[in-house]
Structure formats: structure tokens, C-alpha cells
N, C-alpha and C positions, 0 to 999 in steps of 0.2 A: 503494500500499500504505500503511495506516494503521498506525504503530508506537505500541504501548502499553506503558506501565509500570504494573504492578500492585502497589499498596503495601497490605499488610495483615498484622497481627501473627499471623494465623491461616493456617497453611500450606494447610489443606483449602479455606478460602475462595479463596485465590490459585489453587489447582489447578482449583477449579470454574469461576472466571472465565476462566482460560486455556483451558479445554476449550471453553466456550461461544464464546469470541471467535474462537478459531482454527479452528472449524467454518466460518468465512466466509472466502472467498478473499482479501477486500481487507484483512483485519485480520491483524496479526502482533504477538505478544506478545514484545518485545524484551528485558525485564528484569523482575525481580521484587524486592521489598524487604519486609523485616518490621518495619521502623520508619522514623521520619522521617529519621534520620541516614543510614541506608543508602539511602533514596530519593534524597537530595540528591546522593550519589555516583553512583547509578544513572542518574539523570536527565543528569548531566554526560557520563557515559560512553556511554550508549545513545542520547541525544537523541531521546526519544519525541515523537510528535506529540500524544499524550493521555495523562494520568496518572489512573488510578483511585486515590483516596486515602482510606483509612480515617481516622477522626478520633482514636479513642482507641487509641494505641500507646505502648509504652515508649520511653524515651529522648527521643524528640521526637515530639510528637503532630502530627496531620495539619494542624492550623490553622497552627502555627508553620512547618511544612514547607511549606505552601502560600505563606505570607508570604515565604519564602526562594527561591520560584521564580516571580519576578515575571513572567517571559515564557512560562511554561508554561500549557497548557490543561488545566485540573484539573476532574475530577468527583469531588466528595465522597461517599463512602460512609458510610452512617449506618444504625443499626438502627431508627430511628423518625423520623417526618417532622415532628416538632415539637422537634427537638434543638436547643437554643439555641447549641450549638457550630457548627451549620450556619451560623447568622448570622455568627459570627465567621469562618468560612471564606469566605463570600461577601464579607465586608468586606476579606478578606485577598487576594481576587482570583480565587477559584474561579469556574468558569463555570456551576456549578449543582450539584445533589446528587441521588443516587439512594439509595432505601432498598434494603438488601442483598437483601431477598427480593422484588425486582422481578422480573418475568418475563424470561426470557432474551432475548426480542426487544426488550424495553425497554432492556436493557443495550447491545445491539448498536446499536440506533438512537441511544442516547445518545452512544456513542463516535463514530459517524458525523457527528452534528449538531455536536459540539463540535470535531471535526477539520476541519469545513468553515468553521469560525470563528464560528459561532453560539452564542448563549447556550442551555444546555440547557432551562432552566426558562421556562415561559410566565410572563408577569406575574401571571396569575391563581393559579398554583400558588405563586409567590413570596409573593403577598399573603396566601394562607391560612397559609403558614409564619410570616410576620411578624406577623399578627394574633395568632397563639398566643404567639410569643416576646416580642413588644413589649408585650403586655398585661400579661405578667408582669413585665418589666424596668421599664416605666413611666417611662423617663427619655429626654429629648431631648438631642442634642448640638448644638453651634454649627454653623451653616452653613459649608461649606468656602469658600475662595477661589474666586471666580467665581459664587457663587450670586446675588450682588447684580447680576451682570451679565446675568442672565437677563431677557428681556423678558417683559412680562405674558403674551403668548401662549405662550412657552416654558415658563413656569411652569404654564400651563393644561395644556399637553401632558404635562409632568412628572408632575402631579397625576393626569391620567387613565390614565397608564402605570401609575402605583402602584395605581391602582384596578382594575387587571387588564384595561383596554381594549386592543383590538387597534388597528392603524392605521386599519383600516376603520371602526371604531367611533369612534375619535377624530376622524376626518375627517368622519363624519356629524354628531357632536355639535357640532363647531366650524364646520360648514358650509364646509369647505375641501376640497381635493383630497388624496388619499393621497400624492401627490408632496410636496406642502406640508408634510404631517405628518412624512414621512421627513426632510425638510430640517430641520424644527424638532427632531426627535430627535436628529439628527446635531449640531446646534449645541448642544443640551443637554449631550450627552456630551462635546463638545469643551471647552465652557466649564467643566465641573465635573471634567475630567480623569478621566472614567469610561470603563471598557472596553466595557461592554454594558448592555442595558436591566436586566438583574438587578441590577447595582450602583446604577442609577439609582433603582430601586424601594426598595432598601435605604436609600438616601440620603434618599429622600422620607419614610420612616417615621422615621428617626433624627432629622431636623430638625423634625419635627411637621407637615410639609406635609400629610401624611396620617396619620390616627390608626386604631388597631385597630377594625375593625367599620365603617369609613367606606367605603361602597359606593355612596353616593348619587350 
């Protein structure tokens, strides 16, 4: 059974999500919260497997609430898919995001994917988001500790991940096996202290390894 916490300042939105999710026998909504402060309390008490987290809320917004739940599997909820606050939430540790008007089956799939330990967003979707956000922000941050420890091949893999390539496509382009690619991906995440591929894509944009519109 997948235990879900729904966090949104609109009661009607929470009720709609609850109805959609609890129509499926493997999902149970164990708590609701109307802002980030209440979400932190609910997360401690209910111990959900997945948190659906709105971004814009009173008292404590979804970005800061996400930052204060380092071990939680969080799906950010937003009203449009080029919201720069989504980028902040991904930096803070969210596993992906959903637009609030996504089809019900997409919401259910998202909860199941994140509960299984996978990042919700494909690198391609993440790249489209970051192309929109980073082109407006236009600044790069310093590489994190561990970036200089990446081998040349690991940097190649990180760059291709950020361009939206799948493991199969990376293997084909680099003329190696998929198993080898998976090993490189694992090393990249370990050396950079990242949780998943989504955070790796964000970092590649932030450091300038990949720039908006770079799909070559």
C-alpha cells in the first residue's frame, strides 16, 4: 500500500486528488495539509511514502517545506510547466513535478513511479523545463565538490543525460553497453552527492555544462 500526503492550500484540490488516488486499491491518502508548516507535522506523524506538494502556500511554501523533508519522496504540484519555483524545488530534493491539470491516470502513475524509488521526470521533460527557466535566469553556479573527480567519460555521460538521452541512446552514442552506462550514471550520482537523474540534469545546467537550447 502506497501512503500519500497531499499538501495544497485549496481544500477542493485536496479532495479531488484524494478521490482520484483512493479509487485505486494500492494507494491510500494518510493525511492532508493546507500549508508547508502543517505538512512538516503531518509528514512526521503519518510517515507517507509519497508527498504531493503545492508550491505556493501561506506560512511556508512548498520549496522550503521540500527542503525540510530531506528523506521524503516529493512530487511538486504547479499550475504551469515553466514555473521557475519548480527548479528551486528540484534543487531542494523533489523527485519531479506535475502540472495540476494533468490527467488522473498521470497523477496515479506519478505516485507509483516515485514510490518505487524512481525520478518522476524523464531527462527530456526536465531539459524542456530548464531550457525555459535557465534562459531567463542566465547565470551559472560553481561546480559542487566532487565535480572535478568525474572522469572524462563520466562528464560525457552527465552531459548526454542533461540533453535528454536515455541509457540506450547514451550507450549507442558512446559505443559502450547499457550496463556500462548505468555504472557511469551511478558513479556520477555518488561523486556529486545527487539522489537521481533529475538532480543531475539540474546541476549540469547550473554549472554551464549544458546550456539552454543545447541538444546537439
